[in-house]
C-alpha positions as CSV (number, residue, x, y, z in Angstrom):
1,M,12.0,-17.2,2.2
2,G,15.9,-17.2,1.3
3,R,18.1,-15.3,-0.5
4,P,16.8,-15.2,-3.9
5,G,19.2,-16.0,-6.8
6,P,19.4,-14.8,-10.7
7,A,16.7,-13.7,-12.3
8,K,14.1,-16.8,-12.9
9,L,11.8,-15.0,-15.2
10,A,12.1,-10.7,-16.6
11,L,10.2,-8.3,-18.8
12,R,12.3,-6.0,-21.5
13,D,10.6,-3.2,-23.1
14,V,7.0,-5.1,-23.0
15,L,4.4,-3.1,-24.3
16,V,0.4,-4.3,-24.9
17,R,-1.5,-2.1,-26.8
18,R,-5.5,-3.2,-27.6
19,Q,-7.6,-1.2,-29.9
20,G,-4.7,1.7,-30.4
21,R,-4.4,1.7,-26.5
22,T,-1.4,0.6,-24.4
23,V,-2.6,-1.5,-21.8
24,L,0.7,-2.3,-20.3
25,E,4.2,-0.9,-20.5
26,V,6.9,-2.5,-18.7
27,P,10.1,-1.3,-19.6
28,S,12.1,-3.9,-16.9
29,L,10.8,-6.1,-14.2
30,E,12.6,-9.1,-12.5
31,V,11.3,-12.3,-10.9
32,M,14.4,-13.0,-8.7
33,D,15.0,-17.3,-8.3
34,G,13.1,-17.7,-5.3
35,E,11.7,-15.0,-4.5
36,V,7.9,-14.4,-4.3
37,L,6.9,-10.5,-6.2
38,A,3.6,-8.9,-4.9
39,V,2.3,-7.2,-8.1
40,L,-0.4,-4.4,-6.5
41,G,-2.7,-2.5,-8.1
42,P,-6.3,-1.0,-8.3
43,N,-9.0,-2.5,-10.4
44,G,-8.0,-2.6,-14.4
45,A,-4.1,-1.3,-13.1
46,G,-2.9,-3.7,-15.7
47,K,-2.0,-6.4,-13.2
48,S,-3.7,-10.0,-15.0
49,T,-2.2,-8.4,-18.5
50,L,0.7,-8.7,-16.9
51,L,0.6,-11.7,-15.1
52,R,-0.5,-13.7,-18.5
53,V,2.5,-11.8,-20.2
54,L,4.8,-13.2,-17.7
55,A,2.5,-16.7,-17.9
56,L,3.3,-16.8,-21.7
57,L,-0.3,-16.7,-22.2
58,E,-0.5,-13.6,-23.6
59,R,2.0,-12.3,-26.5
60,P,3.1,-8.3,-26.3
61,S,2.6,-6.1,-28.9
62,S,6.3,-5.5,-28.4
63,G,9.3,-6.4,-26.2
64,Q,10.8,-10.0,-24.7
65,V,10.0,-12.1,-21.7
66,L,13.2,-13.9,-20.7
67,W,13.3,-16.6,-18.9
68,E,17.0,-17.2,-16.8
69,G,18.8,-14.7,-19.3
70,R,17.5,-15.9,-22.6
71,P,14.6,-14.5,-24.8
72,V,11.8,-16.7,-25.2
73,T,10.8,-16.8,-28.8
74,G,9.1,-20.4,-31.1
75,D,6.9,-22.4,-29.0
76,P,5.9,-21.7,-25.3
77,L,5.0,-24.4,-24.7
78,P,7.9,-26.0,-22.8
79,Y,8.4,-23.1,-20.8
80,R,4.8,-23.1,-19.3
81,R,5.2,-26.5,-18.4
82,R,7.7,-25.3,-15.8
83,M,5.5,-22.9,-13.8
84,A,1.3,-23.2,-13.0
85,V,-1.1,-20.5,-12.8
86,V,-3.6,-20.0,-10.1
87,F,-7.0,-17.9,-11.3
88,Q,-9.3,-15.9,-9.2
89,E,-11.7,-18.8,-10.1
90,P,-10.9,-22.4,-9.4
91,L,-11.7,-23.5,-12.4
92,L,-12.0,-27.0,-11.8
93,L,-13.6,-29.0,-14.7
94,D,-17.1,-31.9,-13.9
95,M,-14.7,-34.6,-12.4
96,T,-13.7,-35.5,-9.2
97,V,-11.5,-33.4,-6.9
98,E,-8.5,-36.0,-7.4
99,A,-8.9,-36.3,-11.2
100,N,-8.8,-32.3,-11.0
101,V,-5.6,-32.3,-9.2
102,R,-3.9,-35.8,-11.4
103,L,-4.8,-33.1,-15.1
104,G,-2.0,-31.2,-15.7
105,M,0.1,-33.7,-14.4
106,S,-1.7,-36.1,-17.0
107,L,-1.3,-34.0,-19.6
108,R,2.5,-33.5,-18.8
109,G,3.1,-37.7,-19.1
110,L,3.8,-38.4,-15.8
111,P,2.8,-41.8,-14.4
112,R,-0.3,-42.7,-13.4
113,R,1.1,-43.6,-10.1
114,E,3.0,-40.9,-9.5
115,Q,0.1,-38.8,-10.6
116,K,-1.7,-40.3,-8.0
117,Q,0.8,-39.9,-5.0
118,R,1.5,-36.0,-5.5
119,A,-2.4,-35.7,-5.6
120,R,-3.1,-37.4,-2.0
121,R,-0.1,-35.3,-0.7
122,W,-0.9,-32.0,-1.9
123,L,-4.8,-32.7,-1.0
124,E,-3.8,-33.6,2.3
125,R,-1.6,-30.7,2.9
126,L,-4.1,-28.2,1.9
127,G,-6.6,-30.1,4.3
128,V,-9.0,-31.3,1.0
129,G,-7.5,-34.9,1.1
130,H,-11.1,-36.0,2.2
131,L,-12.7,-34.5,-0.6
132,A,-10.7,-36.5,-3.4
133,H,-13.8,-38.6,-4.3
134,R,-15.9,-35.9,-4.0
135,S,-17.3,-33.9,-7.6
136,A,-15.7,-30.6,-7.7
137,R,-19.7,-29.4,-8.2
138,H,-19.9,-29.5,-4.7
139,L,-17.3,-27.8,-2.8
140,S,-17.6,-24.5,-1.4
141,G,-15.8,-21.8,-2.8
142,G,-12.5,-22.3,-0.2
143,E,-13.0,-25.9,-0.9
144,A,-11.7,-25.5,-4.4
145,Q,-9.2,-22.4,-4.1
146,R,-7.9,-25.4,-2.1
147,V,-8.1,-27.5,-4.5
148,S,-7.0,-24.8,-7.1
149,L,-3.8,-24.8,-5.6
150,A,-2.8,-28.6,-5.0
151,R,-3.1,-28.7,-9.1
152,A,-0.8,-26.3,-9.6
153,L,1.8,-27.5,-6.4
154,A,1.1,-31.0,-7.5
155,L,2.7,-29.9,-10.5
156,S,5.9,-28.7,-8.8
157,P,6.5,-25.3,-10.9
158,E,9.5,-23.4,-11.4
159,V,7.3,-20.7,-11.2
160,L,4.3,-20.5,-9.6
161,L,2.0,-17.5,-10.7
162,L,-1.0,-16.4,-8.6
163,D,-3.8,-13.8,-9.7
164,E,-6.5,-12.7,-7.3
165,P,-6.5,-16.0,-6.2
166,F,-8.4,-15.2,-2.8
167,A,-10.2,-12.3,-4.2
168,A,-13.5,-13.8,-4.4
169,L,-13.7,-15.5,-1.0
170,D,-14.9,-14.1,2.4
171,A,-12.8,-12.0,4.8
172,P,-12.2,-14.9,7.3
173,M,-11.8,-17.5,5.1
174,Q,-9.0,-15.5,3.2
175,Q,-7.3,-14.3,6.2
176,E,-6.9,-18.3,6.3
177,M,-5.8,-19.0,2.8
178,V,-3.4,-16.5,3.0
179,D,-2.1,-17.9,6.4
180,E,-1.7,-21.7,4.1
181,L,0.0,-19.6,1.5
182,E,2.7,-18.0,3.0
183,S,3.4,-21.6,4.9
184,L,3.4,-23.1,1.1
185,L,5.7,-21.0,-0.2
186,R,8.0,-20.6,2.5
187,E,8.6,-24.6,2.7
188,T,9.1,-25.1,-0.9
189,A,10.8,-21.6,-1.6
190,T,9.1,-21.8,-5.2
191,T,9.4,-18.3,-7.1
192,A,5.9,-16.9,-7.2
193,V,4.5,-13.6,-8.5
194,L,1.0,-12.8,-6.6
195,V,-1.0,-9.9,-8.4
196,T,-3.3,-8.5,-5.9
197,H,-5.2,-5.1,-4.9
198,D,-4.8,-6.2,-1.4
199,R,-2.0,-3.9,0.4
200,A,-2.2,-6.4,3.7
201,Q,-1.4,-9.2,1.3
202,A,1.8,-8.0,-0.4
203,L,3.0,-6.8,2.6
204,R,2.6,-10.0,3.7
205,L,4.1,-12.0,1.2
206,G,5.7,-10.3,-0.8
207,D,10.2,-10.4,-0.9
208,R,9.9,-7.5,-3.4
209,V,6.5,-4.9,-4.3
210,A,6.0,-3.7,-7.5
211,V,3.4,-1.3,-7.5
212,L,1.5,-1.1,-11.1
213,M,-0.8,2.0,-11.7
214,D,-2.7,3.1,-15.1
215,G,0.1,-0.1,-17.2
216,R,3.1,1.2,-15.4
217,L,5.5,0.3,-12.5
218,R,5.7,3.2,-11.0
219,Q,7.5,1.6,-8.4
220,V,9.3,-1.8,-7.5
221,G,11.2,-2.5,-4.4
222,P,11.0,-4.4,-0.7
223,P,7.6,-3.9,1.0
224,Q,8.6,-2.0,4.3
225,T,10.6,0.6,1.4
226,V,7.5,0.9,-0.8
227,F,5.5,1.4,1.8
228,A,7.5,4.0,3.7
229,Q,8.7,6.5,1.0
230,P,6.1,6.0,-1.7
231,A,7.6,7.4,-5.3
232,D,4.7,9.8,-6.2
233,A,1.4,10.9,-4.9
234,E,-0.8,8.8,-6.0
235,V,1.4,6.1,-5.0
236,A,1.4,6.9,-2.0
237,R,-2.6,7.3,-1.9
238,F,-2.9,4.0,-3.0
239,L,-0.6,2.7,-0.4
240,G,-3.2,4.0,2.5
241,V,-1.3,7.3,3.1
242,E,-4.6,8.9,3.9
243,N,-2.6,12.5,4.8
244,V,-1.0,13.8,1.8
245,L,-0.3,17.7,2.2
246,P,0.8,20.1,0.0
247,A,3.8,22.0,1.2
248,E,5.8,24.5,0.7
249,V,9.8,23.7,2.4
250,V,11.0,27.3,3.6
251,A,14.8,25.8,5.2
252,V,16.4,23.0,5.1
253,Q,19.6,22.7,7.9
254,G,20.7,19.8,9.9
255,G,18.8,17.0,8.2
256,L,15.7,18.9,8.6
257,A,13.2,20.6,6.5
258,Q,10.8,23.7,7.4
259,L,7.5,22.7,5.8
260,Q,4.3,25.6,5.2
261,V,1.8,23.5,5.1
262,G,-1.5,25.9,5.5
263,P,-1.1,28.5,8.5
264,R,0.8,25.6,10.5
265,I,4.8,25.0,10.6
266,V,5.6,21.3,9.9
267,W,8.9,19.6,10.4
268,A,9.9,16.6,8.4
269,A,13.7,14.5,7.9
270,A,14.4,16.0,4.6
271,E,17.0,12.9,3.5
272,S,15.4,13.6,-0.3
273,L,15.4,16.7,-0.6
274,R,18.1,19.8,-1.7
275,G,16.8,23.5,-0.9
276,E,13.6,24.9,-1.1
277,G,10.2,24.5,-3.2
278,R,7.2,22.8,-3.2
279,A,6.5,18.7,-1.8
280,W,3.9,16.8,-0.7
281,A,4.3,15.6,2.9
282,C,3.1,12.6,3.6
283,V,1.6,10.6,7.0
284,R,0.5,8.2,7.6
285,P,-2.6,8.1,10.2
286,E,-0.8,5.4,12.1
287,H,2.0,7.6,13.3
288,I,-0.3,10.0,14.3
289,V,-0.5,10.3,18.3
290,L,-3.7,12.1,19.5
291,A,-3.5,13.9,23.6
292,P,-6.1,16.1,25.4
293,L,-5.7,19.9,24.9
294,G,-4.1,21.2,27.8
295,S,-3.9,17.7,29.7
296,G,0.1,17.8,30.1
297,E,0.0,14.8,27.8
298,E,0.6,16.2,24.4
299,A,4.1,17.1,25.7
300,G,6.4,14.3,24.5
301,S,9.3,14.2,22.1
302,A,7.9,14.5,18.6
303,R,8.8,17.7,17.0
304,N,5.2,18.0,15.8
305,R,2.9,19.3,18.0
306,L,-0.4,20.5,16.4
307,P,-3.5,21.8,18.7
308,A,-6.5,20.7,16.3
309,R,-10.3,20.1,16.3
310,V,-11.8,16.4,16.0
311,T,-14.3,17.0,13.1
312,R,-16.0,13.5,12.3
313,L,-15.2,9.6,13.9
314,A,-15.2,6.9,11.4
315,P,-14.6,2.9,12.2
316,V,-12.0,1.2,10.4
317,G,-13.1,-1.9,8.5
318,P,-14.4,-4.7,10.9
319,G,-11.3,-4.1,13.4
320,P,-10.8,-2.3,16.6
321,Q,-9.4,1.4,14.9
322,V,-10.8,4.1,14.7
323,R,-11.0,6.8,11.9
324,V,-10.3,10.8,13.4
325,D,-10.8,13.6,11.0
326,L,-8.8,16.2,12.6
327,D,-8.6,20.1,11.3
328,C,-5.0,21.2,12.2
329,G,-5.7,24.8,10.1
330,F,-5.3,21.7,7.0
331,P,-7.2,18.2,7.1
332,L,-5.5,15.4,9.1
333,V,-6.4,12.2,9.6
334,A,-5.3,10.0,12.7
335,Y,-5.9,6.4,14.0
336,V,-6.8,5.2,17.1
337,T,-8.2,2.0,19.3
338,A,-11.9,2.3,19.8
339,T,-10.5,1.8,23.7
340,S,-8.1,4.9,23.3
341,A,-11.0,7.1,21.7
342,E,-13.8,6.2,24.5
343,Q,-10.9,7.3,27.2
344,L,-9.9,10.1,25.5
345,G,-13.4,11.5,25.0
346,L,-13.4,11.8,21.1
347,R,-16.4,13.5,19.6
348,P,-17.0,16.0,17.3
349,G,-15.6,19.5,18.1
350,A,-13.3,18.0,21.1
351,T,-10.0,19.9,21.1
352,V,-6.5,17.8,21.4
353,V,-3.3,18.0,20.5
354,A,-1.8,16.1,17.2
355,S,1.9,14.8,17.6
356,F,3.8,13.4,15.4
357,K,8.0,12.5,14.9
358,A,10.0,14.7,11.6
359,L,11.1,11.8,10.8
360,S,7.4,10.2,10.2
361,V,6.8,12.7,7.3
362,H,7.8,11.6,3.9
363,L,8.7,14.1,1.4
364,I,8.1,13.7,-2.4
365,P,9.5,17.0,-4.4
366,R,6.8,18.7,-6.7
């Protein structure tokens, strides 16, 4: 999506308090020019509050919002006119689709002819041009959200702010809209902030990911770094690392850490550790390979090869993956395809070898 330039929007020492309770505390956050920042967190984490502060729809109790490096003071309206917001609910008025798309442009004083041209161009681009003269009351959820997105993009915003825009749609429509949004953001190189609780959306759309939990930023960085190297155990669990194992670091040498996890020895890359102590050993379930015990298939390059007993199998969402719960002397979760599970003869009570590389273990000191 292009190389990000200087910060377009930023927060400094922002604090939002309601009824004596802190709901958002952000010492520093930057939204770089031309980037997509995905703000990821569970429900109730403060994501929508953060977006409202960035959009200048809510004043923080203390701290500053900066636009291109300068604090926003006085009337925020001139800055708001350079942004556009798409909410979870489309918030369309009881008028035609085209009239809804033209509304923001009309409020900003654009000539009527330009309003119509922009509205038609964006409605066509989003695949709802044929609905231009239909009443907004008679749109499906997906159609309404496309119109809402067209209304925002027709303003040619310098910053696009999206608050869980697809959360109310069914899964197939969500996927279709994410595909569309990814294409649009690449085409326009628009600076954008996407608030979401969906890890896949953040991983796919974000140039950077900011993890927000309990009103506080816990980690900010490139998606691959954040997902592979979560900052703490709580972030790891939220990001889908189902194996967060309490470990004792027995020794560190030659770039490897020897860990005691329950009754087993586990090896990990020791880049983040210096010396012995306690740690969380994080292993993503998709990094674990299963083979039948005694089949000869369990031999391989993975340093960690643990005998295990299958305790449970369960589907993972609507896709082809199966979750396999294992007892290795400590609980371990692996993901395999349904086809692999059948070929391996996995069932409760079956014995297997669970293999994973030392590099697949991310260590968090505790």
